[in-house]
Backbone as CSV, one residue per row, in Angstrom:
resi,resn,N_x,N_y,N_z,CA_x,CA_y,CA_z,C_x,C_y,C_z
1,UNK,3.112,72.122,-45.286,3.760,71.031,-44.407,2.341,70.609,-43.698
2,UNK,2.202,69.343,-43.904,1.527,68.158,-43.430,1.640,67.475,-42.087
3,UNK,0.663,67.852,-41.550,0.788,66.933,-39.981,-0.267,66.528,-39.643
4,UNK,-0.655,65.546,-38.222,-1.922,65.209,-37.801,-1.547,66.259,-36.456
5,UNK,-2.835,67.180,-36.526,-3.006,68.270,-35.430,-4.311,67.227,-34.329
6,UNK,-3.986,66.908,-33.327,-4.926,66.480,-32.392,-5.541,65.593,-32.844
7,UNK,-5.100,64.659,-33.866,-5.885,63.889,-34.448,-6.712,63.905,-35.521
8,UNK,-6.785,65.532,-36.132,-6.894,65.691,-37.522,-5.727,65.881,-38.635
9,UNK,-5.695,65.693,-39.672,-4.998,65.722,-40.936,-4.889,67.658,-40.958
10,UNK,-4.153,68.173,-41.101,-3.979,69.310,-41.311,-2.852,69.842,-42.181
11,UNK,-2.787,70.777,-42.657,-1.953,71.296,-43.752,-1.307,73.271,-43.018
12,UNK,-0.140,72.946,-42.988,0.189,74.417,-42.304,0.586,75.129,-43.579
13,UNK,0.229,76.490,-43.615,1.075,77.443,-44.573,1.964,78.319,-44.285
14,UNK,2.866,78.256,-43.142,3.648,78.811,-42.406,4.857,77.996,-43.300
15,UNK,5.787,78.979,-43.239,7.331,79.001,-43.735,7.764,77.335,-42.726
16,UNK,8.581,76.786,-43.465,9.184,75.578,-42.606,9.812,75.853,-41.583
17,UNK,10.668,76.494,-41.523,11.309,77.110,-39.954,10.429,78.039,-39.015
18,UNK,9.557,78.422,-39.041,8.383,78.612,-38.145,8.616,77.756,-37.184
19,UNK,8.585,78.515,-35.982,8.245,77.593,-34.951,7.108,77.132,-34.545
20,UNK,7.085,75.651,-34.328,5.545,75.210,-34.048,4.937,75.699,-33.214
21,UNK,5.319,76.738,-32.442,4.099,77.366,-30.738,3.638,78.427,-31.688
22,UNK,4.613,78.724,-32.643,3.724,80.379,-33.514,2.790,79.518,-34.536
23,UNK,3.042,78.466,-34.818,2.146,77.946,-35.728,0.929,77.856,-35.120
24,UNK,0.876,76.908,-34.491,-0.011,76.347,-33.570,-1.042,77.617,-32.716
25,UNK,-0.251,78.471,-32.403,-1.435,79.750,-31.937,-1.708,80.691,-32.974
26,UNK,-0.921,80.752,-34.064,-1.583,82.109,-34.936,-1.679,81.495,-36.164
27,UNK,-1.517,80.359,-36.841,-1.940,79.638,-38.012,-3.794,79.091,-37.381
28,UNK,-3.364,78.210,-36.703,-4.441,77.418,-36.152,-5.034,77.592,-34.771
29,UNK,-5.068,78.940,-34.151,-5.939,79.527,-33.158,-5.668,78.752,-32.051
30,UNK,-4.850,77.839,-31.754,-4.587,76.965,-30.492,-3.830,77.650,-29.514
31,UNK,-4.527,78.920,-28.581,-3.607,79.326,-27.614,-3.554,78.736,-26.132
32,UNK,-4.030,77.582,-26.034,-3.610,76.878,-24.709,-2.405,76.563,-24.706
33,UNK,-1.546,76.488,-25.802,-0.011,76.200,-25.860,0.515,77.235,-25.415
34,UNK,1.439,78.204,-24.182,1.689,79.138,-23.684,3.460,79.335,-24.032
35,UNK,3.703,80.489,-24.851,4.863,80.906,-24.617,5.459,81.709,-23.331
36,UNK,6.781,80.781,-22.417,6.999,81.301,-21.440,8.695,82.271,-21.976
37,UNK,9.446,81.622,-21.888,10.539,82.038,-22.068,10.896,81.888,-23.892
38,UNK,10.726,80.996,-24.703,10.909,81.047,-25.531,12.300,80.648,-25.872
39,UNK,12.657,79.913,-25.026,14.034,79.633,-25.090,14.466,78.055,-24.686
40,UNK,12.977,77.176,-24.399,13.452,76.186,-24.456,13.324,75.585,-22.939
41,UNK,13.539,76.740,-22.097,13.746,76.600,-20.647,12.668,76.519,-19.373
42,UNK,11.456,77.001,-20.187,10.650,76.828,-18.746,9.461,75.787,-19.194
43,UNK,9.407,74.918,-19.975,8.005,73.857,-20.338,6.919,74.619,-20.478
44,UNK,6.564,75.792,-20.479,5.240,75.880,-21.014,4.547,75.705,-21.899
45,UNK,5.312,75.877,-23.333,5.152,75.556,-24.327,4.746,73.744,-24.885
46,UNK,5.106,73.099,-23.974,4.946,71.602,-24.188,3.988,71.192,-24.770
47,UNK,4.245,70.430,-25.539,3.089,69.408,-26.676,3.672,67.924,-27.050
48,UNK,3.275,67.302,-27.085,3.360,65.829,-27.785,3.644,65.856,-29.068
49,UNK,4.628,65.558,-29.785,5.279,64.989,-30.580,5.484,63.394,-31.278
50,UNK,4.194,62.664,-31.650,4.464,61.231,-31.571,4.557,60.905,-30.649
51,UNK,4.178,61.262,-29.465,3.808,60.720,-28.017,4.831,61.381,-26.833
52,UNK,5.546,62.249,-27.404,7.205,62.244,-26.484,6.840,64.161,-26.411
53,UNK,7.116,64.626,-25.137,6.453,66.016,-24.737,8.150,66.486,-25.240
54,UNK,7.870,67.485,-26.169,8.650,68.981,-26.338,8.528,70.061,-26.125
55,UNK,9.283,70.975,-26.330,8.864,72.677,-26.475,8.984,72.924,-27.915
56,UNK,7.561,73.244,-27.999,7.458,74.036,-29.183,8.113,74.850,-29.742
57,UNK,8.429,75.956,-28.491,9.230,77.038,-29.170,10.591,76.855,-29.785
58,UNK,11.350,75.160,-29.672,12.688,75.050,-30.216,12.144,74.046,-31.816
59,UNK,11.128,73.584,-31.917,10.791,72.795,-33.308,10.398,73.759,-34.374
60,UNK,11.055,73.509,-35.372,10.687,74.098,-36.375,9.422,73.584,-36.964
61,UNK,8.611,73.862,-37.763,7.418,73.139,-38.539,7.852,71.731,-39.302
62,UNK,9.012,72.246,-39.973,9.165,71.155,-40.900,9.674,69.660,-40.365
63,UNK,9.903,69.941,-38.970,10.492,68.882,-38.225,9.079,68.016,-37.604
64,UNK,7.789,68.615,-37.765,6.556,67.736,-37.157,6.049,67.013,-38.557
65,UNK,6.609,67.449,-39.883,5.802,67.088,-41.391,5.780,65.675,-41.144
66,UNK,4.186,65.220,-41.229,4.208,63.675,-41.446,3.959,62.920,-39.882
67,UNK,4.438,63.951,-38.986,4.046,63.666,-37.226,2.636,63.720,-37.012
68,UNK,2.255,63.518,-35.479,1.493,63.651,-34.716,1.443,64.593,-33.610
69,UNK,0.879,65.693,-33.460,1.043,66.447,-32.802,-0.303,66.640,-31.580
70,UNK,-0.034,66.311,-30.443,-1.036,66.595,-29.758,-0.937,67.944,-28.501
71,UNK,-1.981,69.089,-28.789,-1.910,70.151,-27.876,-2.834,69.726,-26.380
72,UNK,-2.912,71.062,-25.436,-3.633,70.982,-24.310,-5.282,70.844,-25.085
73,UNK,-5.470,71.628,-26.020,-7.073,71.631,-26.656,-7.288,69.741,-26.920
74,UNK,-6.736,69.251,-27.903,-6.534,67.901,-27.805,-7.102,67.216,-26.797
75,UNK,-6.975,67.405,-25.335,-7.266,66.426,-24.105,-9.040,66.995,-24.232
76,UNK,-9.556,67.949,-24.982,-10.765,67.940,-24.633,-11.062,68.623,-23.245
77,UNK,-12.351,68.470,-22.377,-12.518,69.606,-21.430,-12.618,68.431,-19.918
78,UNK,-12.563,67.263,-20.383,-13.174,65.943,-19.137,-11.836,65.366,-18.849
79,UNK,-10.254,65.628,-19.062,-9.392,64.908,-18.662,-9.130,64.920,-17.217
80,UNK,-8.809,64.079,-17.007,-8.604,63.604,-14.978,-7.422,64.566,-14.820
81,UNK,-6.361,64.930,-15.289,-5.480,65.769,-15.501,-5.293,67.272,-15.065
82,UNK,-6.611,67.649,-15.843,-7.043,68.891,-16.000,-7.907,69.168,-14.603
83,UNK,-8.825,68.056,-14.285,-9.422,68.018,-13.107,-8.349,68.023,-11.536
84,UNK,-8.218,67.819,-11.752,-7.225,67.326,-10.513,-6.475,68.369,-10.453
85,UNK,-5.656,68.938,-11.332,-4.907,70.459,-11.260,-5.673,71.560,-10.583
86,UNK,-6.943,71.355,-10.854,-7.990,72.344,-10.405,-8.032,71.571,-8.772
87,UNK,-8.875,70.515,-8.803,-9.224,70.283,-7.543,-7.732,70.420,-6.450
88,UNK,-6.785,70.090,-6.503,-5.499,70.217,-5.761,-4.999,71.746,-5.571
89,UNK,-5.428,72.746,-6.484,-5.047,74.110,-6.618,-3.396,74.250,-6.935
90,UNK,-3.403,73.122,-8.194,-2.099,73.102,-9.045,-1.840,73.881,-9.738
91,UNK,-2.927,74.464,-10.063,-2.556,75.911,-11.397,-2.931,77.251,-10.662
92,UNK,-2.868,78.331,-10.852,-2.894,79.854,-10.458,-2.840,80.352,-11.512
93,UNK,-1.856,81.211,-11.616,-2.027,81.784,-13.210,-2.027,81.375,-14.088
94,UNK,-1.769,79.824,-14.863,-2.136,79.598,-15.603,-0.881,79.181,-16.601
95,UNK,-0.296,79.948,-16.646,0.723,79.800,-17.866,1.432,78.803,-18.219
96,UNK,1.863,77.742,-17.048,2.606,76.702,-17.334,1.609,75.552,-17.125
97,UNK,0.582,75.621,-16.512,-0.636,74.463,-16.409,0.015,73.902,-17.605
98,UNK,-0.893,74.323,-18.961,-0.791,73.223,-20.139,0.329,72.733,-20.230
99,UNK,1.338,73.001,-20.327,2.929,72.309,-20.125,2.832,71.327,-19.569
100,UNK,2.516,71.619,-18.120,2.673,70.172,-16.967,1.638,69.534,-17.419
101,UNK,0.954,69.941,-17.826,-0.293,68.516,-18.030,0.194,67.658,-19.084
102,UNK,0.645,68.200,-20.338,0.942,67.757,-21.277,2.590,66.813,-20.936
103,UNK,3.212,67.308,-20.231,4.541,66.331,-20.119,3.736,65.355,-19.079
104,UNK,3.081,65.216,-18.216,2.502,64.359,-17.223,1.864,63.433,-18.144
105,UNK,1.547,63.995,-19.470,1.059,62.460,-20.154,1.675,61.468,-20.683
106,UNK,2.771,61.749,-20.253,4.408,60.925,-20.448,4.481,59.433,-19.541
107,UNK,3.647,60.245,-18.323,4.203,59.644,-17.161,3.027,57.873,-17.472
108,UNK,3.800,56.817,-16.687,2.838,55.571,-16.698,1.955,55.770,-15.616
109,UNK,1.050,54.677,-15.598,-0.321,54.567,-14.319,0.690,54.406,-13.004
110,UNK,0.220,54.882,-12.033,0.744,54.957,-10.413,2.488,55.428,-10.934
111,UNK,2.653,56.413,-11.103,3.895,56.989,-11.253,4.175,57.212,-9.324
112,UNK,5.588,57.069,-9.112,6.322,57.337,-7.898,6.352,58.907,-8.023
113,UNK,6.802,59.566,-6.828,7.166,60.978,-6.757,8.211,61.215,-7.871
114,UNK,9.329,60.397,-7.522,10.510,60.689,-8.224,10.216,60.747,-9.762
115,UNK,9.108,59.673,-10.261,9.108,59.845,-11.667,8.157,60.914,-12.306
116,UNK,7.502,61.351,-11.484,6.688,62.741,-11.901,7.788,63.922,-11.596
117,UNK,8.775,63.756,-10.631,9.789,65.013,-10.544,10.588,64.950,-12.115
118,UNK,10.934,63.590,-12.081,11.930,63.463,-13.774,11.168,64.131,-14.917
119,UNK,10.031,63.579,-14.669,8.948,64.058,-16.213,8.760,65.336,-15.994
120,UNK,8.845,65.971,-14.771,8.708,67.485,-15.327,10.016,68.649,-14.818
121,UNK,10.653,68.010,-14.990,12.566,68.753,-14.873,11.952,69.685,-15.400
122,UNK,11.650,69.656,-16.963,11.986,71.157,-17.518,10.636,71.789,-17.740
123,UNK,10.114,71.581,-16.562,8.801,72.873,-16.655,8.806,73.313,-15.309
124,UNK,9.012,74.689,-15.443,8.934,75.748,-13.812,7.636,76.168,-14.067
125,UNK,7.294,76.168,-12.855,5.937,76.760,-12.336,6.529,78.297,-11.003
126,UNK,5.996,79.501,-11.343,6.502,80.575,-10.346,5.451,80.769,-9.113
127,UNK,4.121,79.904,-9.641,2.839,80.376,-8.425,3.288,79.646,-7.192
128,UNK,2.655,78.474,-7.683,2.565,77.265,-6.745,3.323,76.699,-5.702
129,UNK,4.340,76.505,-6.361,5.653,75.683,-5.568,5.011,74.255,-6.426
130,UNK,5.734,73.228,-5.991,5.068,71.951,-6.790,4.605,70.970,-5.991
131,UNK,4.309,71.497,-5.097,3.153,70.025,-4.207,1.831,69.769,-4.534
132,UNK,1.569,71.016,-4.814,0.085,70.681,-5.568,0.278,70.172,-6.724
133,UNK,0.813,70.324,-7.377,1.080,69.974,-8.909,1.274,68.140,-8.791
134,UNK,2.294,67.876,-8.046,2.901,66.717,-7.950,1.594,65.756,-7.138
135,UNK,0.690,66.570,-6.391,-0.144,65.583,-5.701,-1.701,65.373,-6.923
136,UNK,-1.555,66.334,-7.818,-2.405,66.193,-8.865,-2.241,65.160,-9.518
137,UNK,-1.171,65.217,-9.845,-0.595,64.150,-11.026,-0.824,62.877,-10.461
138,UNK,-0.505,63.101,-9.193,-0.630,61.379,-8.656,-1.830,61.021,-8.783
139,UNK,-2.880,62.017,-8.093,-4.268,61.345,-8.289,-5.124,61.088,-9.574
140,UNK,-4.365,61.952,-10.348,-5.152,62.012,-12.032,-4.359,60.255,-12.431
141,UNK,-3.266,60.068,-12.154,-2.545,59.054,-12.643,-2.656,57.819,-11.797
142,UNK,-3.494,58.110,-10.933,-3.668,56.768,-10.141,-5.281,56.095,-10.107
143,UNK,-5.984,56.900,-10.781,-7.861,56.614,-11.341,-7.285,55.709,-12.677
């Protein structure tokens, strides 16, 4: 199965019906994508497929053949969303953070609070409450 992963063409040897989440973590060693619930309910495993946020625990590998997949590792170390999550204390345990950041990438510049709430509706956090997360996204998207 061939697809683009964080800008590089990659071949996966996992069975076609393997969960994308497992392929990313186990075959490619990209452990930034987290498994929270394994049922598409929490958003911790959110990645971008052709620019759209998806729960990688629900996506079979075969579905990303010839597609572009971006994970949190594909952002590098200097993305404004990552910095603002830290500055605003929007991250505590870190399980939900990569999925929140990936979902927030789908937002346009200068989103409203309602835009952010809609974009992150499928992402759950048990630690911080959402105020710090929303502030971090507002600041990062306004830069």
